C-alpha positions in Angstrom: -32.6 28.4 59.3 -33.7 27.4 55.8 -31.9 24.5 54.0 -34.4 24.8 51.0 -33.1 28.2 49.6 -30.7 27.6 46.8 -27.7 30.3 47.5 -27.2 30.5 43.8 -30.7 31.6 43.1 -30.5 34.0 46.1 -27.6 35.6 44.3 -29.2 36.0 41.1 -32.2 37.6 42.7 -30.1 40.0 44.4 -28.4 41.1 41.2 -31.8 41.4 39.7 -33.0 43.7 42.4 -30.1 46.0 41.9 -30.2 45.9 38.1 -33.6 47.2 38.3 -32.1 50.7 39.3 -29.4 50.7 36.6 -29.4 51.2 33.0 -27.9 47.7 31.8 -29.0 45.5 29.1 -30.8 42.3 29.9 -28.1 40.4 27.9 -25.2 41.7 30.1 -27.2 41.2 33.3 -27.5 37.5 32.2 -23.8 37.5 31.8 -23.4 38.9 35.4 -25.7 36.3 36.8 -23.8 33.3 35.7 -20.3 31.8 36.1 -17.7 31.7 33.2 -16.5 28.4 34.0 -16.8 25.6 36.7 -14.2 22.8 37.3 -15.8 19.6 38.8 -13.6 16.8 39.6 -13.2 13.6 41.5 -10.2 13.4 43.9 -9.1 9.8 44.7 -6.7 9.5 47.6 -5.2 6.8 49.7 -6.2 6.9 53.4 -3.9 6.0 56.3 -5.2 2.4 56.3 -4.4 1.9 52.6 -8.1 2.0 51.3 -9.2 4.5 48.7 -11.5 7.5 49.2 -13.0 9.5 46.3 -14.2 13.0 47.0 -16.1 15.5 44.8 -14.4 19.0 44.5 -15.2 22.2 42.6 -13.7 25.4 41.4 -16.0 28.1 40.0 -14.6 31.2 38.0 -17.5 33.6 37.9 -16.4 36.6 36.4 -12.8 38.2 35.4 -13.8 41.6 34.1 -12.1 43.4 36.7 -8.9 41.3 37.4 -7.9 37.8 38.3 -10.4 35.5 39.8 -10.4 35.6 43.6 -11.8 33.4 46.3 -11.6 30.9 49.1 -11.5 27.1 49.1 -13.7 25.5 51.8 -13.9 22.0 53.2 -17.5 21.1 54.2 -20.1 18.5 53.7 -22.5 21.1 52.2 -20.1 22.0 49.3 -21.9 21.4 45.9 -22.0 23.1 42.5 -24.8 25.5 43.2 -22.9 26.7 46.4 -19.6 27.4 44.8 -21.4 29.2 42.1 -23.1 31.4 44.3 -20.0 32.1 46.6 -17.8 32.9 43.4 -20.5 35.4 42.2 -20.6 37.1 45.7 -16.8 37.4 45.6 -17.2 39.4 42.2 -19.4 41.8 43.8 -17.5 41.9 47.1 -14.3 43.0 45.3 -16.2 45.4 43.2 -17.9 46.9 46.2 -14.7 47.8 48.1 -12.8 48.6 44.6 -10.1 46.1 44.6 -8.9 44.8 41.1 -10.2 41.2 41.3 -13.0 39.1 39.8 -14.5 36.4 41.7 -13.9 32.7 42.2 -14.7 30.0 44.8 -13.8 26.5 45.4 -14.2 23.6 47.8 -14.4 19.8 48.7 -17.4 18.1 49.9 -15.7 16.7 53.0 -15.9 16.9 56.9 -12.3 17.5 57.6 -12.9 16.1 61.1 -13.1 12.7 59.6 -9.6 12.6 58.4 -6.1 12.7 59.9 -3.6 15.5 59.2 -1.8 13.4 56.7 -4.9 12.4 54.8 -6.0 16.0 54.7 -2.5 16.9 53.2 -2.9 14.3 50.6 -6.5 15.4 49.7 -5.3 19.1 49.5 -2.3 18.3 47.4 -4.5 16.2 45.1 -6.9 19.0 44.8 -3.9 21.5 44.1 -2.9 19.2 41.1 -6.3 19.7 39.6 -6.1 23.4 40.2 -2.9 23.8 38.6 -4.0 24.7 35.0 -6.4 27.3 36.5 -4.6 29.1 39.1 -1.6 31.6 39.0 -1.0 35.0 40.4 -2.4 36.6 37.2 -5.2 34.2 36.7 -6.9 32.7 39.8 -5.7 33.2 43.4 -7.3 30.9 46.0 -7.6 31.7 49.7 -8.8 30.0 53.0 -12.4 29.8 53.8 -14.5 27.4 55.9 -12.4 24.8 57.6 -9.3 25.8 55.8 -6.4 28.1 56.8 -2.6 28.8 56.6 -1.7 25.1 56.6 -3.8 24.1 53.6 -2.7 27.3 51.7 0.8 26.3 52.4 0.4 23.0 51.0 -1.3 24.2 47.8 1.5 26.8 47.3 4.1 24.2 47.7 2.4 21.8 45.3 1.9 24.5 42.6 5.6 25.8 42.9 7.1 22.2 42.9 5.2 21.2 39.8 5.8 24.5 38.1 9.5 24.6 39.2 9.1 28.2 40.2 8.7 30.5 43.1 5.3 32.1 43.1 4.1 33.1 46.7 1.3 35.2 45.0 -0.3 32.1 43.6 -2.4 31.8 46.8 -3.2 34.0 49.8 -4.0 33.4 53.5 -0.5 31.8 53.9 1.7 31.6 57.1 3.8 34.7 57.5 7.0 32.6 56.9 5.5 31.4 53.6 4.8 34.9 52.3 1.6 35.7 54.1 0.5 39.2 55.4 0.4 40.5 58.8 -3.3 41.2 59.7 -4.8 38.5 57.5 -6.0 36.3 60.3 -8.2 38.9 61.8 -9.3 40.9 58.6 -12.7 39.4 58.1 -13.7 40.1 61.7 -12.0 43.3 61.6 -14.0 44.6 58.6 -17.4 43.3 60.1 -16.7 45.4 63.1 -15.5 48.5 61.2 -18.5 48.2 58.9 -20.9 47.8 61.9 -19.2 50.9 63.6 -19.9 52.9 60.4 -23.5 51.7 60.5 -23.9 52.9 64.0 -22.5 56.2 63.2 -24.9 56.5 60.2 -27.7 56.0 62.7 -26.3 58.6 65.1 -25.2 55.9 67.7 -22.0 54.8 69.1 -21.0 51.0 68.8 -19.3 51.3 72.3 -22.9 51.4 73.8 -24.1 48.3 71.8 -24.9 44.7 73.0 -23.6 42.0 70.4 -24.6 38.6 69.7 -22.3 36.5 67.3 -23.6 33.3 65.7 -20.8 31.1 64.5 -17.4 31.2 66.5 -14.9 30.2 63.9 -12.2 32.7 63.0 -14.5 35.5 61.7 -17.0 35.3 64.4 -14.5 35.2 67.3 -12.4 37.9 66.0 -15.6 40.0 65.4 -16.5 39.4 69.1 -13.0 40.2 70.3 -12.8 43.6 68.3 -16.3 44.6 69.3 -15.4 44.0 73.1 -12.3 46.2 72.3 -14.2 48.9 71.1 -16.5 48.9 74.1 -19.4 47.0 73.1 -20.9 44.2 75.4 -20.8 40.8 73.8 -23.9 39.0 75.5 -24.0 35.8 73.3 -22.0 33.6 71.0 -22.7 30.2 69.4 -21.2 27.5 67.3 -22.7 24.4 65.6 -23.1 22.9 69.1 -25.3 25.6 70.5 -24.9 29.0 72.2 -24.2 30.7 75.5 -25.7 33.8 76.8 -25.0 36.5 79.7 -26.6 39.8 79.8 -23.7 41.2 81.8 -21.3 40.2 78.9 -19.1 37.3 77.9 -15.2 37.4 77.7 -14.8 36.7 73.9 -11.1 35.4 74.5 -11.9 33.1 77.3 -14.8 31.6 75.3 -12.6 31.1 72.4 -10.0 29.3 74.7 -13.0 27.1 75.9 -13.8 26.3 72.5 -10.3 25.4 71.8 -10.1 23.1 74.7 -13.5 21.5 74.5 -14.6 21.8 70.8 -17.5 24.1 71.6 -18.4 27.2 73.3 -21.2 25.3 75.1 -20.3 24.8 78.9 -18.3 27.9 79.1 -18.1 28.9 82.9 -18.3 32.6 82.0 -21.9 32.4 80.8 -25.2 32.1 82.7 -27.3 30.4 80.2 -27.1 27.9 77.3 -29.4 28.8 74.2 -29.9 27.5 70.7 -28.6 29.2 67.5 -32.1 30.4 66.6 -32.5 31.8 70.0 -29.4 33.8 69.5 -30.5 35.1 66.3 -33.7 36.6 67.8 -32.0 38.1 71.0 -33.0 41.7 71.7 -29.6 43.1 71.1 -28.1 46.3 69.1 -25.9 44.2 66.9 -26.4 40.8 65.5 -23.5 39.1 63.6 -24.3 36.0 61.6 -20.8 34.3 61.1 -21.6 30.9 60.1 -23.0 29.5 56.8 -25.5 30.8 54.3 -29.3 30.8 54.8 -29.1 31.2 58.6 -32.0 33.5 58.6 -35.0 32.8 56.4 -38.2 35.0 56.3 -39.9 33.0 59.1 -36.9 33.7 61.4 -36.6 37.1 60.4 -39.9 38.0 61.8 -38.4 37.4 65.2 -35.1 39.2 64.8 -35.0 42.0 67.3 -31.5 43.5 66.5 -31.2 47.1 65.3 -28.0 46.4 63.1 -26.8 43.2 61.4 -23.5 42.9 60.2 -22.9 39.9 57.8 -19.5 38.0 58.7 -20.7 35.1 56.8 -21.6 34.9 53.1 -25.3 34.8 52.3 -26.7 34.3 55.9 -30.0 36.1 54.9 -32.3 34.9 52.4 -33.8 37.3 50.0 -37.1 36.9 51.7 -35.5 37.6 55.0 -34.1 40.9 53.6 -37.6 42.0 52.7 -39.1 41.2 56.1 -35.9 43.3 57.7 -36.6 46.2 55.6 -40.2 46.3 56.8 -38.9 46.0 60.4 -36.4 48.8 60.0 -33.4 46.4 60.6 -30.2 48.0 59.0 -28.3 45.3 57.3 -24.8 45.8 56.2 -24.4 43.2 53.5 -21.7 40.6 53.4 -20.2 41.9 50.3 -19.1 44.9 52.3 -19.0 43.6 55.9 -16.8 40.6 55.4 -14.8 42.1 52.7 -11.7 42.5 55.0 -10.7 38.9 54.1 -10.3 39.6 50.4 -8.9 42.9 50.8 -6.1 41.8 53.1 -5.6 39.1 50.7 -5.2 41.7 47.9 -2.5 43.3 50.2 -0.8 40.0 50.6 -0.8 39.5 46.7 0.6 43.0 46.3 3.4 42.3 49.0 4.1 38.9 47.3 4.5 40.7 43.8 6.7 43.4 45.3 8.7 41.0 47.6 8.3 43.9 50.2 6.1 43.4 53.2 4.1 45.7 55.5 3.6 46.1 59.1 0.4 45.1 60.8 -0.2 48.7 61.5 0.0 49.5 57.9 -2.4 46.7 56.9 -5.0 47.6 59.3 -4.7 51.3 58.5 -5.0 50.5 54.8 -8.1 48.3 55.4 -10.0 50.6 57.5 -9.6 53.3 54.9 -11.1 51.1 52.2 -13.9 49.9 54.3 -14.9 53.3 55.4 -14.6 54.7 51.9 -16.7 51.6 50.6 -19.3 52.3 53.3 -19.5 56.0 52.1 -20.0 54.8 48.4 -22.8 52.6 49.6 -24.6 55.2 51.5 -24.2 57.7 48.6 -25.9 55.0 46.3 -28.5 54.3 48.9 -29.6 57.8 49.2 -29.2 58.9 45.6 -31.2 56.1 44.1 -33.8 56.0 47.0 -32.9 52.3 47.3 -34.8 49.9 49.7 -31.7 48.7 51.8 -27.9 48.8 52.0 -27.5 45.5 50.1 -29.2 46.7 46.9 -27.1 49.8 47.2 -24.0 47.8 47.5 -25.0 45.7 44.4 -25.8 48.8 42.5 -22.2 50.2 43.1 -20.6 46.8 42.4 -22.6 46.0 39.3 -21.9 49.4 37.8 -18.2 48.9 38.3 -18.1 45.5 36.6 -20.3 46.8 33.8 -18.0 49.8 33.4 -14.9 47.2 33.2 -16.7 45.1 30.7 -17.8 48.0 28.5 -14.3 49.6 28.5 -12.6 46.2 27.4 -15.0 46.0 24.4 -16.5 42.9 22.8 -14.2 40.2 21.7 -15.6 38.1 18.8 
C-alpha cells in the first residue's frame, strides 16, 4: 500500500488518460478535473466530560452539470481536503458511468469514531449538519453514508436539517433507516454491484463466477456483503481481511460466520473457520480468480501490483489502485472492473431511495435489486462497447470515456452562463 500517492492527483491523471481519446477542449477538461466549491469548517463540540474538542470537517461539491451533488460522508482520521476532492470527483464519473442524474460530492470529518461515545458522535454529527445546512437539500446536494457512517448518522442529519428548516424532506439525505424513509436493498447495494460487475467480467472472459476463488480485502459493509453474495453465486471465498489482518483457507471460508466473529471480537483475525492468518499485503497477492479491494484508496501501488496474481479485480473501494498500479496490471493482463462501475450500487440505490422519497411511494427489495442489476449490466455493456470501439488500454479508461462524454454533453447542452 502506498501512503504517498495523492488521490486527487490520481483522479486527475485518470481523467487525462480518458480525455486523450475524446474530442474535448483543454479548458473544459480543466473544469472537469477540479471541484466547483469546497466547504472547510471547524466543529467545536462538548464532550461527555465537559471539555471541548475541535474537529476539521469538509464537503466538496465537484460538478453539478448532470444533477444535484451526490456523495457520502465519512468519519476517518485520514480525511483531508485532497481526499474529499478526489472522492467527490470519482462520484461525478461514477454517476455518469451508470447513467443516473447526479453530479458528485463528498464530505467527511477527520476523526476516529471509536474514540467517542455515541452521545458525542451524535453531537458531532449534528454540528456538521448545521454547517452543511446551507449547501444540502433534495435538489441541491444529497449526502449519504460512507466509511464509518451509516443509517444512524444519516437519521441524525435528516432530523437536524428538517428541524432547522421546519419541514419534512426525507430526500435531503439517503442511506437512512427504513422507518426514516430509507430504501430496501440499500445496505447490500455496494457489495451487490461489486459482485454483479465481477460476474459480467467473468462472462466477458468466457468464464463462470461460480467456479472462482475470491479474496476480499476490507470486511466492512461493502466487503462482507461482496463475500456473502459471491458465496451465494457459488464462488469460493478463500480469504478476507480487515485493518487488523487477514485469514485464509483454501477450502473456503463462511463469510457470514466470519462477519459474526468480527462483530463479536472486532476483527476477522482469530476466526476458527480458517486455517491460516495472513497480512493484508499477502491477501492482495494471493493466487485467486477474483480479488476485491474493499478498504481505502491506494491499497495497491505499482510495487505491490507486480505481485498481484488475480485474474479479475472488482473494486468495491474508491481508488484502491494507483495509476501506476493500473499500468502494471494492464501489462499483466489483469482485468480490472473500476470503482466507478463496480461499487456504483451504493449511489444507484441511493438514487432509488431519493426517487421513492420524492414520490412518497416505496419499492420492494426485489424491485430494487432487479432495477440495480439492469443498470449495472447495461453500464458494463456500455463500458465494453467503448473499450472495443476506441481500442482502449483498460476498462477504467473506457468507463471514464463514457462518463466524461456524458458530463461534457450535459455541459454543452446547458450552454455557457456569463
